FIRO-523380 format. One line per 5 residues: number of its first residue (from 0); their letters; for each residue x, y, z of C-alpha. Coordinates in nm, 2 decimals, decimal comma, always signed. Example, Ala and Ser with C-alpha at 12.3 -4.5 7.8 and 13.67 -1.06 7.14 Angstrom:
<atoms>
0> as> +1,23 -0,45 +0,78; +1,37 -0,11 +0,71
</atoms>
This chain:
<atoms>
0> mrllw> +0,00 +0,00 +0,00; +0,28 +0,24 +0,09; +0,45 +0,17 -0,25; +0,13 +0,25 -0,44; +0,09 +0,58 -0,25
5> ivlli> +0,44 +0,69 -0,33; +0,42 +0,60 -0,69; +0,09 +0,79 -0,73; +0,25 +1,10 -0,57; +0,52 +1,09 -0,83
10> vaapa> +0,29 +1,03 -1,13; +0,01 +1,26 -1,02; -0,07 +1,54 -1,26; -0,42 +1,68 -1,31; -0,69 +1,45 -1,18
15> aasaq> -1,05 +1,34 -1,16; -1,33 +1,24 -0,94; -1,57 +0,95 -0,89; -1,88 +0,79 -0,73; -2,15 +1,06 -0,73
20> vvspy> -1,92 +1,35 -0,65; -1,89 +1,69 -0,81; -1,64 +1,68 -1,10; -1,39 +1,96 -1,06; -1,37 +1,96 -1,44
25> tggay> -1,73 +2,04 -1,51; -1,88 +2,14 -1,18; -2,16 +1,89 -1,25; -2,26 +1,58 -1,06; -2,05 +1,27 -1,14
30> vdpag> -2,18 +0,91 -1,11; -1,92 +0,63 -1,08; -1,94 +0,42 -1,40; -1,91 +0,10 -1,19; -2,24 +0,19 -1,02
35> slgmt> -2,45 -0,11 -0,94; -2,18 -0,35 -1,02; -1,99 -0,24 -0,71; -2,30 -0,28 -0,49; -2,36 -0,63 -0,63
40> vlneq> -2,06 -0,76 -0,42; -2,11 -0,53 -0,12; -2,26 -0,77 +0,13; -2,27 -0,82 +0,51; -1,96 -1,05 +0,50
45> mrsav> -1,76 -0,78 +0,33; -1,88 -0,52 +0,58; -1,77 -0,74 +0,86; -1,43 -0,81 +0,69; -1,36 -0,44 +0,66
50> asswy> -1,48 -0,37 +1,02; -1,26 -0,65 +1,17; -0,96 -0,58 +0,95; -0,96 -0,21 +0,96; -1,13 -0,07 +1,26
55> dksaa> -1,03 -0,35 +1,51; -0,70 -0,23 +1,66; -0,62 -0,57 +1,78; -0,65 -0,73 +1,44; -0,37 -0,97 +1,35
60> akpar> -0,16 -0,90 +1,05; -0,25 -1,22 +0,87; -0,57 -1,41 +0,94; -0,64 -1,78 +0,87; -0,77 -1,81 +0,52
65> rhpik> -1,06 -2,03 +0,41; -1,03 -1,96 +0,04; -0,72 -1,94 -0,18; -0,64 -1,60 -0,31; -0,70 -1,71 -0,67
70> stdfk> -1,07 -1,74 -0,58; -1,10 -1,37 -0,66; -0,89 -1,38 -0,97; -1,03 -1,34 -1,32; -0,90 -1,39 -1,68
75> gtgkr> -0,85 -1,05 -1,84; -0,95 -0,95 -2,19; -0,61 -0,81 -2,27; -0,74 -0,45 -2,28; -0,89 -0,21 -2,03
80> lmvee> -1,26 -0,18 -2,03; -1,34 +0,11 -1,79; -1,10 +0,39 -1,85; -1,29 +0,56 -2,13; -1,61 +0,53 -1,92
85> yyral> -1,45 +0,73 -1,64; -1,32 +0,99 -1,88; -1,67 +1,04 -2,02; -1,83 +1,05 -1,67; -1,59 +1,31 -1,56
90> gasde> -1,63 +1,53 -1,87; -1,25 +1,54 -1,91; -1,10 +1,73 -2,20; -0,84 +1,57 -2,43; -0,56 +1,74 -2,23
95> qkkal> -0,71 +1,62 -1,90; -0,74 +1,27 -2,04; -0,37 +1,26 -2,12; -0,29 +1,36 -1,76; -0,54 +1,11 -1,62
100> arvid> -0,39 +0,84 -1,84; -0,05 +0,89 -1,66; -0,21 +0,86 -1,32; -0,42 +0,56 -1,40; -0,13 +0,38 -1,58
105> gmfta> +0,09 +0,45 -1,28; -0,17 +0,29 -1,05; -0,20 -0,03 -1,26; +0,17 -0,06 -1,30; +0,25 -0,02 -0,93
110> fekqg> -0,03 -0,26 -0,83; +0,05 -0,53 -1,08; +0,42 -0,52 -1,00; +0,33 -0,63 -0,65; +0,20 -0,96 -0,79
115> hknni> -0,17 -0,90 -0,76; -0,26 -0,85 -1,12; -0,63 -0,95 -1,20; -0,72 -1,00 -0,83; -1,03 -0,82 -0,71
120> ayala> -0,98 -0,86 -0,33; -0,64 -0,68 -0,34; -0,78 -0,41 -0,58; -1,08 -0,35 -0,35; -0,84 -0,34 -0,05
125> vqigv> -0,64 -0,06 -0,22; -0,95 +0,14 -0,29; -1,07 +0,11 +0,07; -0,72 +0,18 +0,21; -0,67 +0,49 +0,01
130> aiqiq> -1,02 +0,62 +0,11; -0,94 +0,56 +0,48; -0,60 +0,72 +0,45; -0,76 +1,03 +0,29; -1,03 +1,04 +0,55
135> tgkev> -0,81 +0,99 +0,86; -0,48 +1,14 +0,74; -0,30 +0,83 +0,88; -0,06 +0,62 +0,68; -0,19 +0,27 +0,60
140> tdara> +0,05 +0,00 +0,70; +0,13 -0,29 +0,46; +0,03 -0,54 +0,73; -0,31 -0,40 +0,78; -0,37 -0,37 +0,40
145> eklal> -0,27 -0,73 +0,35; -0,51 -0,85 +0,62; -0,79 -0,65 +0,47; -0,72 -0,80 +0,13; -0,72 -1,16 +0,27
150> dlnda> -1,04 -1,09 +0,47; -1,21 -0,95 +0,16; -1,10 -1,25 -0,04; -1,28 -1,48 +0,20; -1,59 -1,27 +0,20
155> lagda> -1,61 -1,25 -0,18; -1,52 -1,61 -0,24; -1,79 -1,72 +0,00; -2,06 -1,51 -0,17; -2,28 -1,68 -0,43
160> gfrkl> -2,35 -1,35 -0,61; -1,98 -1,28 -0,66; -1,91 -1,64 -0,78; -2,17 -1,59 -1,05; -2,00 -1,28 -1,19
165> ksver> -1,85 -1,34 -1,54; -1,49 -1,26 -1,61; -1,57 -0,94 -1,79; -1,78 -0,82 -1,49; -1,50 -0,90 -1,26
170> qklye> -1,25 -0,71 -1,48; -1,48 -0,41 -1,48; -1,50 -0,42 -1,10; -1,12 -0,46 -1,06; -1,05 -0,17 -1,29
175> sclin> -1,30 +0,05 -1,12; -1,14 -0,01 -0,78; -0,79 +0,09 -0,91; -0,91 +0,38 -1,11; -1,10 +0,52 -0,81
180> aalmt> -0,80 +0,48 -0,59; -0,59 +0,66 -0,84; -0,84 +0,95 -0,88; -0,89 +0,98 -0,50; -0,51 +1,01 -0,44
185> tfhql> -0,46 +1,25 -0,72; -0,74 +1,49 -0,62; -0,62 +1,48 -0,26; -0,27 +1,57 -0,35; -0,36 +1,84 -0,61
190> gkrrn> -0,60 +1,99 -0,36; -0,32 +2,03 -0,11; -0,05 +2,14 -0,36; -0,26 +2,39 -0,55; -0,48 +2,49 -0,25
195> dpams> -0,77 +2,39 -0,47; -1,09 +2,35 -0,27; -1,27 +2,18 -0,57; -1,01 +1,91 -0,59; -1,00 +1,86 -0,21
200> kaatq> -1,37 +1,84 -0,19; -1,38 +1,58 -0,47; -1,13 +1,36 -0,29; -1,32 +1,38 +0,04; -1,65 +1,31 -0,13
205> masra> -1,50 +1,01 -0,31; -1,35 +0,87 +0,01; -1,67 +0,91 +0,19; -1,86 +0,74 -0,09; -1,62 +0,46 -0,11
210> legfg> -1,66 +0,38 +0,26; -2,03 +0,45 +0,33; -2,13 +0,10 +0,23; -1,90 -0,03 +0,50; -2,05 +0,16 +0,78
215> rk> -1,80 +0,44 +0,78; -1,85 +0,80 +0,65
</atoms>
């Protein structure tokens, strides 16, 4: 998690927003393209996983696993499916798209170098971890991020609805998690560096939206 945060600070140029926030590009309402797909896998088991992994201060670094991590893997199509959807939802100009492409590529590259390519549990853990870090201002430890990913893997693998998702649906969810994490980080940093309230507000709204389904706002 720390590596991803550092890489995004280096890559971050102009940025974007997500998940029913106000786009700083257009000033209009923005709805996350993942929408209902994300809510499909948001169940009580996942809420419990986040609560125990993240908010329980006594949580161990590595829990016993019931399911192999590959349970939340998918076979990719060989191309990204969601990036253009996010550009359109944000109302990004051609120049803004170029800047966003650097941010998003940086996120995918850093994440996949850690050995978690095409794994939804780890991607979702990154999105939640970034949101909590923005919300609390506290650095996310690698141990706690790892525990969260493993708990989410168990919750997802044990859910009938998730198991029914086709590979293309899993890929869309995976991409959305990483794109949202990249956008939250970029907005947050640009808001601070530029003293830009619109960017800061977008980051805060995105973080709140990412966590509200887990009982945290």
